[in-house]
A tleap script that builds the chain and sets N, CA, C and O, in Angstrom:
source leaprc.protein.ff14SB
mol = sequence {
  NMET ASP PHE PHE ASP ALA ALA TYR GLN GLY
  THR PRO PRO TRP ASP ILE GLY ARG PRO GLN
  LYS GLU PHE VAL GLU LEU ALA ARG ARG GLY
  GLU ILE ARG GLY SER VAL LEU ASP ILE GLY
  CYS GLY THR GLY GLU HIE ALA LEU PHE PHE
  ALA GLY GLU GLY HIE GLU VAL TRP GLY ILE
  ASP SER ALA PRO LEU ALA ILE ARG LYS SER
  ARG GLU LYS ALA ALA LYS LYS GLY LEU PRO
  VAL HIE PHE LEU VAL LEU ASP VAL ARG ASP
  LEU ALA LYS LEU GLY ARG THR PHE ASP THR
  ALA THR ASP SER GLY LEU PHE HIE THR LEU
  SER ASP GLU ASP ARG PRO VAL PHE VAL ASP
  ASN LEU ALA ALA ILE LEU SER PRO ALA GLY
  THR TYR PHE MET LEU CYS PHE CSER
}
set mol.1.N position { 155.151 123.832 179.137 }
set mol.1.CA position { 154.934 123.826 180.515 }
set mol.1.C position { 154.591 122.465 181.058 }
set mol.1.O position { 154.292 122.387 182.249 }
set mol.2.N position { 154.605 121.381 180.303 }
set mol.2.CA position { 154.313 120.065 180.771 }
set mol.2.C position { 155.234 119.761 182.118 }
set mol.2.O position { 154.757 119.122 183.055 }
set mol.3.N position { 156.358 120.182 182.135 }
set mol.3.CA position { 157.005 119.929 183.355 }
set mol.3.C position { 156.373 120.354 184.658 }
set mol.3.O position { 156.376 119.574 185.610 }
set mol.4.N position { 155.830 121.554 184.748 }
set mol.4.CA position { 155.197 122.112 185.936 }
set mol.4.C position { 153.845 121.332 186.143 }
set mol.4.O position { 153.557 121.040 187.304 }
set mol.5.N position { 153.079 121.004 185.236 }
set mol.5.CA position { 151.877 120.285 185.405 }
set mol.5.C position { 152.143 118.866 185.974 }
set mol.5.O position { 151.403 118.323 186.794 }
set mol.6.N position { 153.322 118.293 185.437 }
set mol.6.CA position { 153.791 117.044 186.057 }
set mol.6.C position { 154.189 117.089 187.412 }
set mol.6.O position { 153.827 116.205 188.189 }
set mol.7.N position { 154.931 118.073 187.786 }
set mol.7.CA position { 155.482 118.408 188.998 }
set mol.7.C position { 154.199 118.408 190.074 }
set mol.7.O position { 154.340 117.845 191.159 }
set mol.8.N position { 153.039 119.015 189.748 }
set mol.8.CA position { 151.991 118.954 190.542 }
set mol.8.C position { 151.146 117.732 190.651 }
set mol.8.O position { 149.989 117.795 191.067 }
set mol.9.N position { 151.763 116.525 190.250 }
set mol.9.CA position { 151.005 115.348 190.378 }
set mol.9.C position { 151.315 114.999 191.895 }
set mol.9.O position { 150.487 114.329 192.513 }
set mol.10.N position { 152.473 115.427 192.513 }
set mol.10.CA position { 152.725 115.241 193.854 }
set mol.10.C position { 152.871 116.734 194.380 }
set mol.10.O position { 152.209 117.662 193.918 }
set mol.11.N position { 153.829 116.868 195.416 }
set mol.11.CA position { 154.017 118.205 195.996 }
set mol.11.C position { 155.444 118.843 195.571 }
set mol.11.O position { 156.479 118.489 196.135 }
set mol.12.N position { 155.432 119.588 194.773 }
set mol.12.CA position { 156.652 120.188 194.137 }
set mol.12.C position { 157.572 120.756 195.334 }
set mol.12.O position { 156.989 121.054 196.376 }
set mol.13.N position { 158.876 120.914 195.262 }
set mol.13.CA position { 159.594 121.462 196.388 }
set mol.13.C position { 159.203 122.912 196.648 }
set mol.13.O position { 159.190 123.387 197.784 }
set mol.14.N position { 158.891 123.582 195.576 }
set mol.14.CA position { 158.543 125.070 195.872 }
set mol.14.C position { 157.163 125.429 196.472 }
set mol.14.O position { 156.792 126.580 196.705 }
set mol.15.N position { 156.423 124.265 196.702 }
set mol.15.CA position { 155.047 124.364 197.319 }
set mol.15.C position { 155.155 124.174 198.766 }
set mol.15.O position { 155.185 123.018 199.190 }
set mol.16.N position { 155.214 125.085 199.516 }
set mol.16.CA position { 155.588 124.973 200.995 }
set mol.16.C position { 154.444 125.050 201.735 }
set mol.16.O position { 154.523 125.169 202.957 }
set mol.17.N position { 153.197 124.992 201.072 }
set mol.17.CA position { 151.917 124.822 202.013 }
set mol.17.C position { 151.628 126.027 202.749 }
set mol.17.O position { 150.893 125.840 203.719 }
set mol.18.N position { 152.022 127.258 202.544 }
set mol.18.CA position { 151.818 128.408 203.058 }
set mol.18.C position { 152.288 129.546 202.385 }
set mol.18.O position { 153.188 129.342 201.571 }
set mol.19.N position { 151.853 130.798 202.547 }
set mol.19.CA position { 152.653 131.846 201.735 }
set mol.19.C position { 153.900 132.203 202.199 }
set mol.19.O position { 154.257 132.062 203.369 }
set mol.20.N position { 154.579 132.665 201.302 }
set mol.20.CA position { 156.058 133.122 201.785 }
set mol.20.C position { 156.199 134.111 202.930 }
set mol.20.O position { 155.346 134.998 202.900 }
set mol.21.N position { 156.966 134.168 203.813 }
set mol.21.CA position { 156.949 135.206 204.849 }
set mol.21.C position { 157.040 136.682 204.316 }
set mol.21.O position { 156.426 137.623 204.818 }
set mol.22.N position { 157.878 136.763 203.245 }
set mol.22.CA position { 158.143 138.091 202.657 }
set mol.22.C position { 156.643 138.803 202.044 }
set mol.22.O position { 156.456 140.018 202.117 }
set mol.23.N position { 155.795 138.010 201.539 }
set mol.23.CA position { 154.517 138.400 201.029 }
set mol.23.C position { 153.595 138.688 202.287 }
set mol.23.O position { 152.795 139.624 202.273 }
set mol.24.N position { 153.724 137.936 203.254 }
set mol.24.CA position { 152.732 137.992 204.416 }
set mol.24.C position { 153.304 139.446 205.068 }
set mol.24.O position { 152.450 140.225 205.492 }
set mol.25.N position { 154.586 139.790 205.149 }
set mol.25.CA position { 155.110 140.980 205.751 }
set mol.25.C position { 154.779 142.273 204.963 }
set mol.25.O position { 154.575 143.374 205.474 }
set mol.26.N position { 154.757 141.987 203.694 }
set mol.26.CA position { 154.233 143.151 202.872 }
set mol.26.C position { 152.848 143.398 203.102 }
set mol.26.O position { 152.501 144.571 203.236 }
set mol.27.N position { 151.847 142.326 203.181 }
set mol.27.CA position { 150.482 142.583 203.318 }
set mol.27.C position { 150.254 143.293 204.723 }
set mol.27.O position { 149.380 144.145 204.881 }
set mol.28.N position { 151.125 142.864 205.743 }
set mol.28.CA position { 150.933 143.529 207.046 }
set mol.28.C position { 151.423 144.839 207.177 }
set mol.28.O position { 151.004 145.583 208.063 }
set mol.29.N position { 152.383 145.223 206.264 }
set mol.29.CA position { 152.762 146.718 206.195 }
set mol.29.C position { 151.833 147.445 205.305 }
set mol.29.O position { 152.104 148.619 205.049 }
set mol.30.N position { 150.784 146.911 204.804 }
set mol.30.CA position { 150.072 147.696 203.865 }
set mol.30.C position { 150.363 147.878 202.346 }
set mol.30.O position { 149.595 148.463 201.582 }
set mol.31.N position { 151.601 147.294 201.970 }
set mol.31.CA position { 152.153 147.405 200.840 }
set mol.31.C position { 151.331 146.566 199.644 }
set mol.31.O position { 151.440 146.858 198.453 }
set mol.32.N position { 150.589 145.604 200.093 }
set mol.32.CA position { 149.653 144.935 199.017 }
set mol.32.C position { 148.373 145.737 199.100 }
set mol.32.O position { 147.754 145.828 200.160 }
set mol.33.N position { 147.962 146.339 197.937 }
set mol.33.CA position { 146.912 147.172 197.896 }
set mol.33.C position { 145.976 146.966 196.823 }
set mol.33.O position { 146.406 146.672 195.708 }
set mol.34.N position { 144.772 147.085 197.032 }
set mol.34.CA position { 143.616 146.979 195.939 }
set mol.34.C position { 143.726 145.538 195.532 }
set mol.34.O position { 144.066 144.640 196.303 }
set mol.35.N position { 143.367 145.357 194.081 }
set mol.35.CA position { 143.167 144.173 193.456 }
set mol.35.C position { 144.447 143.620 193.207 }
set mol.35.O position { 145.379 144.372 192.920 }
set mol.36.N position { 144.622 142.244 193.293 }
set mol.36.CA position { 145.779 141.623 193.211 }
set mol.36.C position { 145.777 140.551 192.228 }
set mol.36.O position { 144.816 139.791 192.115 }
set mol.37.N position { 146.939 140.460 191.435 }
set mol.37.CA position { 147.031 139.256 190.606 }
set mol.37.C position { 148.378 138.532 190.994 }
set mol.37.O position { 149.472 139.094 191.033 }
set mol.38.N position { 148.143 137.214 191.274 }
set mol.38.CA position { 149.253 136.394 191.622 }
set mol.38.C position { 149.717 135.748 190.527 }
set mol.38.O position { 148.964 134.922 190.011 }
set mol.39.N position { 150.902 135.956 190.001 }
set mol.39.CA position { 151.362 135.394 188.654 }
set mol.39.C position { 152.066 134.154 188.937 }
set mol.39.O position { 152.907 134.174 189.836 }
set mol.40.N position { 151.873 133.216 188.382 }
set mol.40.CA position { 152.379 131.727 188.712 }
set mol.40.C position { 151.940 131.338 190.057 }
set mol.40.O position { 152.749 131.007 190.924 }
set mol.41.N position { 150.692 131.374 190.241 }
set mol.41.CA position { 150.143 131.162 191.499 }
set mol.41.C position { 150.346 129.806 192.077 }
set mol.41.O position { 150.130 129.637 193.277 }
set mol.42.N position { 150.754 128.799 191.298 }
set mol.42.CA position { 150.798 127.449 191.831 }
set mol.42.C position { 149.497 126.892 192.488 }
set mol.42.O position { 148.449 126.830 191.845 }
set mol.43.N position { 149.588 126.504 193.733 }
set mol.43.CA position { 148.372 125.932 194.323 }
set mol.43.C position { 147.845 126.818 195.007 }
set mol.43.O position { 147.036 126.414 195.842 }
set mol.44.N position { 148.052 128.083 194.936 }
set mol.44.CA position { 147.214 129.213 195.487 }
set mol.44.C position { 147.545 129.883 196.768 }
set mol.44.O position { 146.872 130.825 197.186 }
set mol.45.N position { 148.585 129.402 197.403 }
set mol.45.CA position { 148.836 129.959 198.834 }
set mol.45.C position { 148.808 131.430 198.968 }
set mol.45.O position { 148.100 131.940 199.835 }
set mol.46.N position { 149.560 132.180 198.136 }
set mol.46.CA position { 149.481 133.632 198.262 }
set mol.46.C position { 148.121 134.358 197.787 }
set mol.46.O position { 147.693 135.385 198.315 }
set mol.47.N position { 147.600 133.789 196.886 }
set mol.47.CA position { 146.179 134.194 196.329 }
set mol.47.C position { 145.377 133.954 197.459 }
set mol.47.O position { 144.819 134.961 197.895 }
set mol.48.N position { 145.160 132.873 198.069 }
set mol.48.CA position { 144.268 132.760 199.100 }
set mol.48.C position { 144.436 133.578 200.454 }
set mol.48.O position { 143.535 134.046 201.151 }
set mol.49.N position { 145.826 133.638 200.657 }
set mol.49.CA position { 146.190 134.659 201.887 }
set mol.49.C position { 145.830 136.122 201.522 }
set mol.49.O position { 145.416 136.872 202.406 }
set mol.50.N position { 145.964 136.517 200.338 }
set mol.50.CA position { 145.403 137.893 199.971 }
set mol.50.C position { 144.048 138.135 200.030 }
set mol.50.O position { 143.609 139.201 200.462 }
set mol.51.N position { 143.227 137.086 199.567 }
set mol.51.CA position { 141.786 137.220 199.655 }
set mol.51.C position { 141.352 137.198 201.096 }
set mol.51.O position { 140.412 137.883 201.499 }
set mol.52.N position { 142.030 136.427 201.832 }
set mol.52.CA position { 141.642 136.358 203.216 }
set mol.52.C position { 141.903 137.595 203.938 }
set mol.52.O position { 141.372 137.805 205.028 }
set mol.53.N position { 142.745 138.478 203.351 }
set mol.53.CA position { 143.109 139.890 203.926 }
set mol.53.C position { 142.153 140.923 203.484 }
set mol.53.O position { 142.131 142.086 203.887 }
set mol.54.N position { 141.262 140.315 202.504 }
set mol.54.CA position { 140.036 141.248 201.952 }
set mol.54.C position { 140.312 141.792 200.501 }
set mol.54.O position { 139.566 142.687 200.103 }
set mol.55.N position { 141.237 141.373 199.737 }
set mol.55.CA position { 141.621 141.782 198.529 }
set mol.55.C position { 140.813 141.099 197.568 }
set mol.55.O position { 140.471 139.953 197.858 }
set mol.56.N position { 140.392 141.654 196.330 }
set mol.56.CA position { 140.002 141.022 195.213 }
set mol.56.C position { 141.222 140.408 194.629 }
set mol.56.O position { 142.249 141.047 194.401 }
set mol.57.N position { 141.066 139.144 194.399 }
set mol.57.CA position { 142.300 138.340 193.885 }
set mol.57.C position { 142.022 137.489 192.668 }
set mol.57.O position { 140.988 136.840 192.504 }
set mol.58.N position { 143.101 137.556 191.779 }
set mol.58.CA position { 143.080 136.662 190.739 }
set mol.58.C position { 144.381 135.794 190.739 }
set mol.58.O position { 145.428 136.393 190.986 }
set mol.59.N position { 144.427 134.681 190.534 }
set mol.59.CA position { 145.624 133.704 190.329 }
set mol.59.C position { 145.708 133.205 188.984 }
set mol.59.O position { 144.689 132.798 188.425 }
set mol.60.N position { 146.866 133.196 188.391 }
set mol.60.CA position { 147.029 132.458 186.938 }
set mol.60.C position { 148.098 131.621 187.131 }
set mol.60.O position { 148.972 131.865 187.962 }
set mol.61.N position { 148.094 130.540 186.344 }
set mol.61.CA position { 149.362 129.555 186.290 }
set mol.61.C position { 149.082 128.847 184.972 }
set mol.61.O position { 147.948 128.707 184.514 }
set mol.62.N position { 150.165 128.426 184.415 }
set mol.62.CA position { 150.015 127.527 183.196 }
set mol.62.C position { 149.808 126.183 183.464 }
set mol.62.O position { 149.357 125.489 182.553 }
set mol.63.N position { 150.055 125.677 184.556 }
set mol.63.CA position { 149.740 124.166 185.039 }
set mol.63.C position { 148.268 123.945 185.296 }
set mol.63.O position { 147.748 124.495 186.267 }
set mol.64.N position { 147.605 123.220 184.533 }
set mol.64.CA position { 146.062 122.976 184.773 }
set mol.64.C position { 146.045 122.269 185.972 }
set mol.64.O position { 144.959 122.452 186.523 }
set mol.65.N position { 146.849 121.471 186.678 }
set mol.65.CA position { 146.645 120.706 187.821 }
set mol.65.C position { 146.697 121.741 189.026 }
set mol.65.O position { 145.924 121.765 189.984 }
set mol.66.N position { 147.778 122.601 188.779 }
set mol.66.CA position { 147.872 123.520 190.014 }
set mol.66.C position { 146.681 124.434 190.062 }
set mol.66.O position { 146.315 124.900 191.141 }
set mol.67.N position { 146.113 124.686 189.031 }
set mol.67.CA position { 144.818 125.635 189.058 }
set mol.67.C position { 143.798 124.894 189.806 }
set mol.67.O position { 143.181 125.429 190.728 }
set mol.68.N position { 143.574 123.524 189.396 }
set mol.68.CA position { 142.502 122.667 189.855 }
set mol.68.C position { 142.673 122.536 191.411 }
set mol.68.O position { 141.719 122.577 192.188 }
set mol.69.N position { 144.015 122.370 191.800 }
set mol.69.CA position { 144.244 122.444 193.349 }
set mol.69.C position { 143.985 123.679 193.796 }
set mol.69.O position { 143.312 123.663 194.827 }
set mol.70.N position { 144.294 124.827 193.371 }
set mol.70.CA position { 143.930 126.179 193.964 }
set mol.70.C position { 142.392 126.374 194.054 }
set mol.70.O position { 141.881 126.968 195.003 }
set mol.71.N position { 141.697 125.863 193.054 }
set mol.71.CA position { 140.124 126.072 193.118 }
set mol.71.C position { 139.671 125.163 194.109 }
set mol.71.O position { 138.639 125.474 194.705 }
set mol.72.N position { 140.258 124.066 194.412 }
set mol.72.CA position { 139.873 123.124 195.552 }
set mol.72.C position { 140.035 123.907 196.848 }
set mol.72.O position { 139.141 123.990 197.690 }
set mol.73.N position { 141.232 124.477 196.954 }
set mol.73.CA position { 141.413 124.966 198.311 }
set mol.73.C position { 140.637 126.301 198.542 }
set mol.73.O position { 140.250 126.580 199.676 }
set mol.74.N position { 140.406 127.125 197.490 }
set mol.74.CA position { 139.534 128.270 197.586 }
set mol.74.C position { 137.995 127.770 197.912 }
set mol.74.O position { 137.282 128.501 198.599 }
set mol.75.N position { 137.593 126.767 197.512 }
set mol.75.CA position { 136.253 126.202 197.719 }
set mol.75.C position { 136.197 125.813 199.142 }
set mol.75.O position { 135.325 126.293 199.866 }
set mol.76.N position { 137.201 124.845 199.661 }
set mol.76.CA position { 137.074 124.601 201.046 }
set mol.76.C position { 137.238 125.689 202.053 }
set mol.76.O position { 136.792 125.548 203.192 }
set mol.77.N position { 137.927 126.878 201.636 }
set mol.77.CA position { 138.041 127.970 202.552 }
set mol.77.C position { 137.002 129.057 202.407 }
set mol.77.O position { 136.902 130.004 203.188 }
set mol.78.N position { 136.272 128.864 201.399 }
set mol.78.CA position { 135.231 129.800 201.035 }
set mol.78.C position { 135.791 131.253 200.700 }
set mol.78.O position { 135.282 132.305 201.088 }
set mol.79.N position { 136.819 131.136 199.988 }
set mol.79.CA position { 137.368 132.248 199.528 }
set mol.79.C position { 137.214 132.492 197.893 }
set mol.79.O position { 137.557 131.646 197.068 }
set mol.80.N position { 136.628 133.816 197.549 }
set mol.80.CA position { 136.234 134.054 196.126 }
set mol.80.C position { 137.472 134.536 195.451 }
set mol.80.O position { 137.698 135.740 195.323 }
set mol.81.N position { 138.389 133.478 194.956 }
set mol.81.CA position { 139.639 133.858 194.171 }
set mol.81.C position { 139.230 133.351 192.743 }
set mol.81.O position { 138.628 132.290 192.581 }
set mol.82.N position { 139.612 134.214 191.684 }
set mol.82.CA position { 139.501 133.844 190.528 }
set mol.82.C position { 140.731 133.102 189.884 }
set mol.82.O position { 141.704 133.760 189.517 }
set mol.83.N position { 140.685 131.586 189.731 }
set mol.83.CA position { 141.905 131.113 189.204 }
set mol.83.C position { 141.655 130.774 187.823 }
set mol.83.O position { 140.564 130.321 187.477 }
set mol.84.N position { 142.579 130.961 187.037 }
set mol.84.CA position { 142.786 130.755 185.516 }
set mol.84.C position { 144.121 130.110 185.035 }
set mol.84.O position { 145.247 130.466 185.381 }
set mol.85.N position { 143.767 128.986 184.082 }
set mol.85.CA position { 145.055 128.760 183.367 }
set mol.85.C position { 145.264 129.653 182.463 }
set mol.85.O position { 144.347 130.044 181.740 }
set mol.86.N position { 146.612 130.148 182.363 }
set mol.86.CA position { 147.117 131.254 181.435 }
set mol.86.C position { 148.502 131.257 181.532 }
set mol.86.O position { 149.088 131.014 182.587 }
set mol.87.N position { 149.132 131.557 180.336 }
set mol.87.CA position { 150.460 131.738 180.110 }
set mol.87.C position { 150.927 133.093 180.555 }
set mol.87.O position { 150.260 134.093 180.290 }
set mol.88.N position { 152.154 133.161 181.285 }
set mol.88.CA position { 152.360 134.621 181.619 }
set mol.88.C position { 152.705 135.425 180.619 }
set mol.88.O position { 152.698 136.643 180.794 }
set mol.89.N position { 153.065 134.863 179.403 }
set mol.89.CA position { 153.230 135.797 178.366 }
set mol.89.C position { 151.867 136.204 177.752 }
set mol.89.O position { 151.895 136.774 176.661 }
set mol.90.N position { 150.792 135.987 178.294 }
set mol.90.CA position { 149.653 136.333 177.672 }
set mol.90.C position { 148.780 137.129 178.595 }
set mol.90.O position { 147.573 137.169 178.358 }
set mol.91.N position { 149.292 137.785 179.656 }
set mol.91.CA position { 148.737 138.505 180.580 }
set mol.91.C position { 147.671 139.417 180.111 }
set mol.91.O position { 146.575 139.530 180.659 }
set mol.92.N position { 148.080 140.086 179.017 }
set mol.92.CA position { 147.157 141.089 178.469 }
set mol.92.C position { 145.766 140.661 178.116 }
set mol.92.O position { 144.831 141.462 178.113 }
set mol.93.N position { 145.636 139.399 177.821 }
set mol.93.CA position { 144.394 138.711 177.544 }
set mol.93.C position { 143.469 138.901 178.673 }
set mol.93.O position { 142.257 138.834 178.466 }
set mol.94.N position { 143.934 139.131 179.849 }
set mol.94.CA position { 143.025 139.196 180.992 }
set mol.94.C position { 142.038 140.499 180.786 }
set mol.94.O position { 140.955 140.560 181.370 }
set mol.95.N position { 142.453 141.414 180.006 }
set mol.95.CA position { 141.569 142.465 179.687 }
set mol.95.C position { 141.290 143.450 180.765 }
set mol.95.O position { 140.417 144.309 180.645 }
set mol.96.N position { 141.998 143.327 181.764 }
set mol.96.CA position { 141.798 144.304 182.998 }
set mol.96.C position { 143.021 144.653 183.578 }
set mol.96.O position { 143.995 143.994 183.216 }
set mol.97.N position { 143.219 145.715 184.555 }
set mol.97.CA position { 144.314 145.880 185.381 }
set mol.97.C position { 144.185 145.539 186.763 }
set mol.97.O position { 143.122 145.287 187.331 }
set mol.98.N position { 145.456 145.545 187.330 }
set mol.98.CA position { 145.378 145.411 188.833 }
set mol.98.C position { 146.271 146.174 189.647 }
set mol.98.O position { 147.343 146.552 189.174 }
set mol.99.N position { 145.929 146.449 190.865 }
set mol.99.CA position { 146.699 147.402 191.740 }
set mol.99.C position { 148.093 146.816 192.085 }
set mol.99.O position { 149.082 147.536 192.221 }
set mol.100.N position { 148.113 145.566 192.210 }
set mol.100.CA position { 149.237 144.932 192.756 }
set mol.100.C position { 149.499 143.563 191.996 }
set mol.100.O position { 148.507 142.844 191.878 }
set mol.101.N position { 150.673 143.108 191.474 }
set mol.101.CA position { 150.908 141.898 190.979 }
set mol.101.C position { 151.881 141.311 191.834 }
set mol.101.O position { 152.719 142.044 192.359 }
set mol.102.N position { 151.883 139.944 192.068 }
set mol.102.CA position { 152.890 139.280 192.899 }
set mol.102.C position { 153.605 138.137 192.160 }
set mol.102.O position { 152.916 137.506 191.358 }
set mol.103.N position { 154.782 137.813 192.305 }
set mol.103.CA position { 155.421 136.747 191.488 }
set mol.103.C position { 156.353 136.179 192.494 }
set mol.103.O position { 157.340 136.810 192.872 }
set mol.104.N position { 156.031 134.905 192.965 }
set mol.104.CA position { 156.983 134.116 193.795 }
set mol.104.C position { 157.575 132.916 192.928 }
set mol.104.O position { 156.949 131.879 192.711 }
set mol.105.N position { 158.673 133.147 192.527 }
set mol.105.CA position { 159.566 132.158 191.803 }
set mol.105.C position { 159.113 131.944 190.474 }
set mol.105.O position { 159.438 130.869 189.968 }
set mol.106.N position { 158.431 132.735 189.797 }
set mol.106.CA position { 158.183 132.644 188.310 }
set mol.106.C position { 159.212 133.022 187.477 }
set mol.106.O position { 159.728 132.208 186.712 }
set mol.107.N position { 159.647 134.437 187.558 }
set mol.107.CA position { 160.386 135.061 186.709 }
set mol.107.C position { 161.619 134.485 186.252 }
set mol.107.O position { 162.015 134.634 185.096 }
set mol.108.N position { 162.345 133.715 187.283 }
set mol.108.CA position { 163.584 133.033 186.975 }
set mol.108.C position { 163.456 131.889 186.153 }
set mol.108.O position { 164.434 131.421 185.569 }
set mol.109.N position { 162.302 131.397 186.065 }
set mol.109.CA position { 162.071 130.276 185.093 }
set mol.109.C position { 161.846 130.684 183.631 }
set mol.109.O position { 161.834 129.823 182.752 }
set mol.110.N position { 161.683 131.877 183.382 }
set mol.110.CA position { 161.495 132.266 182.123 }
set mol.110.C position { 162.859 132.442 181.344 }
set mol.110.O position { 163.877 132.851 181.901 }
set mol.111.N position { 162.791 132.099 180.011 }
set mol.111.CA position { 163.969 132.251 179.141 }
set mol.111.C position { 164.270 133.766 178.945 }
set mol.111.O position { 163.455 134.678 179.086 }
set mol.112.N position { 165.611 133.880 178.587 }
set mol.112.CA position { 165.965 135.394 178.228 }
set mol.112.C position { 165.129 135.927 177.212 }
set mol.112.O position { 164.949 137.145 177.209 }
set mol.113.N position { 164.543 135.161 176.278 }
set mol.113.CA position { 163.622 135.713 175.182 }
set mol.113.C position { 162.379 135.994 175.689 }
set mol.113.O position { 161.789 136.982 175.252 }
set mol.114.N position { 161.744 135.132 176.745 }
set mol.114.CA position { 160.428 135.491 177.273 }
set mol.114.C position { 160.298 136.576 178.279 }
set mol.114.O position { 159.236 137.162 178.491 }
set mol.115.N position { 161.354 136.810 178.858 }
set mol.115.CA position { 161.351 137.946 179.996 }
set mol.115.C position { 160.906 139.274 179.367 }
set mol.115.O position { 160.079 139.945 179.986 }
set mol.116.N position { 161.375 139.706 178.208 }
set mol.116.CA position { 160.839 140.979 177.808 }
set mol.116.C position { 159.178 140.921 177.524 }
set mol.116.O position { 158.427 141.848 177.828 }
set mol.117.N position { 158.793 139.830 176.972 }
set mol.117.CA position { 157.386 139.475 176.549 }
set mol.117.C position { 156.693 139.565 177.840 }
set mol.117.O position { 155.676 140.250 177.949 }
set mol.118.N position { 157.173 138.930 178.790 }
set mol.118.CA position { 156.450 138.909 180.168 }
set mol.118.C position { 156.367 140.395 180.703 }
set mol.118.O position { 155.285 140.862 181.060 }
set mol.119.N position { 157.502 141.101 180.746 }
set mol.119.CA position { 157.485 142.486 181.368 }
set mol.119.C position { 156.424 143.395 180.387 }
set mol.119.O position { 155.671 144.217 180.909 }
set mol.120.N position { 156.440 143.188 179.061 }
set mol.120.CA position { 155.327 143.976 178.306 }
set mol.120.C position { 153.936 143.611 178.860 }
set mol.120.O position { 153.135 144.513 179.104 }
set mol.121.N position { 153.627 142.340 179.063 }
set mol.121.CA position { 152.344 141.950 179.339 }
set mol.121.C position { 152.134 142.375 180.672 }
set mol.121.O position { 150.968 142.641 180.963 }
set mol.122.N position { 153.111 142.516 181.664 }
set mol.122.CA position { 153.029 143.001 183.107 }
set mol.122.C position { 152.458 144.326 182.934 }
set mol.122.O position { 151.422 144.697 183.487 }
set mol.123.N position { 153.198 145.057 182.114 }
set mol.123.CA position { 152.979 146.515 182.033 }
set mol.123.C position { 151.432 146.702 181.598 }
set mol.123.O position { 150.873 147.715 182.021 }
set mol.124.N position { 150.833 145.977 180.939 }
set mol.124.CA position { 149.594 145.947 180.249 }
set mol.124.C position { 148.469 145.636 181.391 }
set mol.124.O position { 147.316 146.053 181.280 }
set mol.125.N position { 148.860 144.967 182.348 }
set mol.125.CA position { 147.900 144.548 183.408 }
set mol.125.C position { 148.145 145.384 184.721 }
set mol.125.O position { 147.307 145.293 185.618 }
set mol.126.N position { 149.111 146.095 184.862 }
set mol.126.CA position { 149.192 146.876 186.087 }
set mol.126.C position { 148.658 148.222 185.869 }
set mol.126.O position { 148.963 148.914 184.897 }
set mol.127.N position { 147.771 148.611 186.896 }
set mol.127.CA position { 147.312 150.057 186.879 }
set mol.127.C position { 148.454 151.073 186.865 }
set mol.127.O position { 149.603 150.766 187.185 }
set mol.128.N position { 148.078 152.318 186.474 }
set mol.128.CA position { 149.323 153.252 186.350 }
set mol.128.C position { 150.166 153.378 187.616 }
set mol.128.O position { 151.379 153.571 187.542 }
set mol.129.N position { 149.494 153.262 188.826 }
set mol.129.CA position { 150.132 153.431 190.133 }
set mol.129.C position { 150.339 152.026 190.558 }
set mol.129.O position { 150.777 151.932 191.705 }
set mol.130.N position { 150.166 151.059 190.016 }
set mol.130.CA position { 150.398 149.707 190.318 }
set mol.130.C position { 151.848 149.341 190.721 }
set mol.130.O position { 152.797 150.046 190.377 }
set mol.131.N position { 151.995 148.162 191.496 }
set mol.131.CA position { 153.222 147.758 192.109 }
set mol.131.C position { 153.289 146.273 191.711 }
set mol.131.O position { 152.273 145.582 191.630 }
set mol.132.N position { 154.495 145.825 191.472 }
set mol.132.CA position { 154.808 144.431 191.100 }
set mol.132.C position { 155.925 144.031 192.036 }
set mol.132.O position { 156.978 144.669 192.052 }
set mol.133.N position { 155.685 142.843 192.921 }
set mol.133.CA position { 156.569 142.384 193.910 }
set mol.133.C position { 156.881 141.087 193.404 }
set mol.133.O position { 156.052 140.257 193.031 }
set mol.134.N position { 158.252 140.943 193.413 }
set mol.134.CA position { 159.012 139.562 192.930 }
set mol.134.C position { 159.800 139.028 193.846 }
set mol.134.O position { 160.645 139.729 194.402 }
set mol.135.N position { 159.657 137.801 194.124 }
set mol.135.CA position { 160.613 136.960 195.032 }
set mol.135.C position { 161.048 135.887 194.076 }
set mol.135.O position { 160.270 135.051 193.618 }
set mol.136.N position { 162.336 135.951 193.795 }
set mol.136.CA position { 163.032 135.038 192.855 }
set mol.136.C position { 164.388 134.698 193.352 }
set mol.136.O position { 164.929 135.236 194.318 }
set mol.137.N position { 164.964 133.621 192.503 }
set mol.137.CA position { 166.282 133.130 192.644 }
set mol.137.C position { 167.033 133.876 191.598 }
set mol.137.O position { 166.520 134.082 190.499 }
set mol.138.N position { 168.292 134.309 191.914 }
set mol.138.CA position { 169.009 135.044 190.824 }
set mol.138.C position { 169.827 133.845 190.087 }
set mol.138.O position { 170.544 134.091 189.117 }
savepdb mol mol.pdb
quit
């Protein structure tokens, strides 16, 4: 995933500096519930938004530079988000479950071989009544 870490040397085109409106609308309608895992969090806009809404939030990304930027933003805003460098194919290593998982633009970057691995890991971290919200390109 060196491509993604290199992209965060600047501002990649997918980093719009705010949460996607679809995730804001989901939160406003009460669809984002309980603890939240933001998968492929980038520089943390969604995770920080959900934390500001009162959720316990974790954000993971495979790009160390993106996670560093996320942590800096969280510190500046005084928001308690757990940001970790983690490959999405290893979500089960988190050793816990979440009520909600969000994915903004990650799934479509996975290879056909990695997608079932990701889905298995997603099943391991979602609580039995958990919900996964995906925003992706087809």
